[in-house]
N, C-alpha and C positions, 0 to 999 in steps of 0.2 A: 762082382764089380758094381758099385753104386753108380747111379746115373751121373755121367760126367758133365761138368760145366764147360768143357773144352772140346773143340774139334781140332784134329790134327790131319790136315790134308796134304798129300805129297804128290809131286809129279812122278812120272814113271821111273826115272833113274833114282830119285830120292826115295821113293816108296820101297824099291827093292833093297836099297842100302839100309834103310831104317829097319825093315823087316829082318834083315840078316844081323845087323850090329846094334840095333837100338839107336836112340838119339844121343849122340856123343858130341861134346863141345869141340873136340879136335877135328871132327869131320866138317865143321862149318867154316866157311871162308868169308861169308858175307851176311850181314844183317840189314834188312830194309825197313824203313819207317815211312808210312804214308802221310800225306796231308789229310786234314779232316777235323781240325779244331778240337773241341771238347770230346769228340768221339774217343779220343785216346784215353779218357779216364777209365774205360773198361780194360785197358792194357797196363794200367799202372802197376798192378801186382806182378804181372809178367816181367815188366822192365826191372822191377826191384829184385826179383829172383834171378833172372837171366844174368844181369850184370853185377849183382851182389854175391851170387853163389855159383851159378852154372859156368860162367866165364871167368870166375875170380882168379884162378891160377893159370890162366892163359899166358903163354910166353911167345907164341907165334903171332904174326900180324893177323888182325881181324878187321876187315873193311866194314864201315857203316855208311849207308847211303840214305839220306832222308830229305824231304822237302817240307816246308811249313812246320806243322806240329811235329812231324817226324824228325826234322832237323833240330828243333828245340829239345826234344826228348834225348837225342843222341849227344847234343852238346852238354846235357846233364850227366849222362852215364860215362863220358870220357873224363870227368873229374876224378880225383883220387878217391873220394867217397861217393860212389854213384848213387847209393841208396839215399844218402842225406841230400844230395843235389836234386834227385828226382822228387823227394819229399818236399823240398822248397818250391819246386816248380808246380807240383800238384796243389800245394797250399795257396800259392800266389794266384795261379790260374783259376782255380775253383772258387775263389772268393771275389772274383772280378764283379764289379757293379758299375753301371753307367747311369748317368742322369737320363731322364726322359728325352727322347729325340736327340741323343748324344751326337755331337758334331764329329767330323773326321779328325779334327784336332784333338778332341778329348780321347777318342778311341785309340789314336796313334800314341799319344802321350801315356795313356794308361797301360797300353801293351808294352811300351818301352820300359815302364816301371817294373813289369814282371821280370824282365831281364836283369834289372838292377838287383832284384831280390834273389834271383838264381845265381848271379855272379856278383856277390857283394864286394869283391876286391879284385884287383888285377891278378892276384895270385891264383884265383879260381880259373881265370882265362889261361894263364900260363900253364896250368895243369893240363888243360885240353890241348894246347899247342905242343906240349912236350910229352904227351902220352906215348910211351914206347911201343904199345901194342895196338891200340884202337886207332885205326886210320879213318878219320872223319871226313866225309864228303857231303856237304849239303848244297842244295840246288836253289837258285833264284833265277828269275826271268828278267832280262834287261830289254827294255823297249827298243826296237830297232829305229823307229822314227819317233823322236820325242814329240808328244802332242803339244800343241801351242797353248792349250788351255787346260787348267786343272779343274775346271767346272765339271760337275757330274754329267751334264748333257754331252760334253765332248768326250768324256771317258766312256760313256755308254755307247756312243756311236762307234768308237774304236773297238770296244768289246764285241759289239754286234757284227762288225766287219770280220773280226778274228773268228767269231763263232761260225759265220758263213763260210769262211775259208776252210775251217776245220771240218765242217760238214762235207765239203767237196773232197778234201784230201788233208789228213792230219799234218803231212809234211809242209803244207802251206803256212802253218803257224810260224815257221822259221822266218817268214817275211815280216812278222809282227814282233816276235820275241826271240831272243837268243838265250840258250841254256848256259848258265854260268855256274860252275862248280867250284865251291870254296873248300880248300883242303888243309888239314894240319900236317899231312905228309904228301909228297908228290906221288901220285899213283897213275902213271900214264896209260896203263893197259886196261884197267877195270872198265872204263867207259869208252874205249877206243873205237867202238863201232857206233857210237852215238855222237852226233854233231854237238860240240860243246866247247866252251872256253874254260880253262882251269887257272885258278889263281890261289896263291898261298894266303892262309889266314894269318893275321898279325894282331898284335895287341891293339893297334890303331883301327883296324877295320872289323874286328870280331863282332862286336855288338851290332854295328850298323848292318853288316852282312846277314847276321842271324835275324835281325828285325826285318830286313828286306825279304828273306825267304818266306816269312809269314804275313807279308803286307798285302792283305786281300784288296783287290781292286774295288773301288766304289765305297769301301768301308774304311780303309786306312790310306794315308799318304804313301806313295812310293818313296824309297830312300834314294836321295840324289847324291851321286858322285862319292861312293864310299872310298876311303883311302886305299891307294894302290890298285884300283880298278879303273877301267876305261870310264870316262865321263858318261853319265846317262842316268836314267830312272830305273831302279831295280825294285822288283815286286815279287809276289807269291810264286814260289817255284812250282806249286801245284797247277798253275796255268798250263804248263807243258807236261809236268810229271805228277799227276794226282796220286796214283797208286804205284807208279814206277815199275811197270812190267817191261824193263829194258833188257837189251841183249848184253848182259854183263859178261865179262871175260874173267872168269875165276875157275880154279881147279875143283874146289870142294863144293859143298852144298850151300844153299841159301836158306837162312832162317828168317821167317817173316811173321812177327806178331802183328795181327791185323784185326780190324773190327768187323770185316765182312769175309764170307767164304769165296769172294771173287775180287777181281782187280779191274778198275776203271782206268784206262790209260791217262787221260787228261781232264782238266777241269771242265772243258767244253763238251766232254763226252758223257757227263752225268745224266743228261736227259736222253741219251741215245742208247737204248738197251742192247742194240746189236754191237756196240763198241765195248767189248770185254776181252780181256787177255785170253788167249787160247791155251789149251793144255800144253802144247809144244813150247810155249814161252815160259812155262813153269816146270820144265822137265826136272831141274835140280832143286826145286823149291819145296820147303816145308812150311806150310801156312798154319799158324796157330790162331784160332779165332773162337769167340764165345759160341756156345751152342744156342740154337733158337729157343730151347726151353729156358735156358738161363736168362736170355734177353727178355723173354716174356715175363719172367719172375721179377724183373726190376720195376721200380715205380714208373708208371705210365707205359709199361711194357715195351720199352725201347732203351737204347743207349743214348747218352747225351749228344746234343748237336747245337749248332749256333742259333737255331730257331728258338731254343729255350729262353734266350734273352728277351724275346718278344712275347712268347706265349705264356710264360710263367712269371709270377711275382718273384721278386728277389728272394724272399724267405722260402718260398717253395723250391725255387731252383737251387739255392745253396744247400738245402737239406737233401734234395734229390741227388745232386752231384756228390755230396759227402757219402751218401749210401753207396753209390756206384764205386767210388774210390775204395771204400772199405771192402765191398764185396768182390772187387776185382782180384783180391788175394785168393779167392776160391779157385780161379783159373790157374794161378801159380801152384797152389797146393795139388791140384789134379795133375799138372805137368810133372811136378816133382815126384809124386807118388806113382806115376805111370797109370793113373786112372783115366784112360782115354782109349779110344779105338782109332787105329791108323786107317785113314781112308785114302783112296787113290783119286787124284784129280782127273 
């Protein structure tokens, strides 16, 4: 076996199952997609393979749960041609450029234009809404008490209060944000152990809801009053569910293409190294992530992230991101060929 680009880590139950039967699409009941902005470029090849080939002939329901970039990815793969939709998303996202000191207005409008490229017609949205197999669930956060000012100073104060509450007890974040789950199919059991509100996706609220799921505080405007939802300000689902280690209610295994070999519960936990999902939370999970050697072999020795916008010139960044997108197919090749070692979480 040649050195693999891919790590496959499995919780205790998933490890035993895959050891006995191998990785089979019929054993998977749920796929999860994390927040993380352009980090997802390293997963582009896996998304293309999993939804273009691995799950291609699936006839039983498959749940998808994502926030922010994960929600945007899954909105692509639920179209009739998932590979083409994912390609459009990768092309539009990886070519983003902003003016120096770009305003929130510019960043919000440019991000919304990405959705217009991924969903060039109402028919593309209808394909998602009517997908007979893939049950899409994407998460946004609605502010509990709408701030009186949109100025950054007021936003920052509120975020600092929320961060302090989260430090004391993560459940206190519910005092600041409500978890809102948008669905193309009603699925009342999957997240029944998690406080949330569920609403149906429609042609009228689809783009607004998807934009809300990725509307990063202090960077983009929240989405106000999407159609068919309670009035309020909706923003990045990663605030509450960054890597989504939630107590899902599903019978089969969970497949999780991810950019890290660990899970961070919420956005405010990123700087808290003791806040990581425990092995017991990942009992039925199969985590697919790039190997450290593969990451080190990339330009700059890392996967893309939002800091690239500030640290690199546009020409450098665009070239770097294009290389990562192309090389992400190496992970898919190793998964398809079985060139990986199964590790226990």
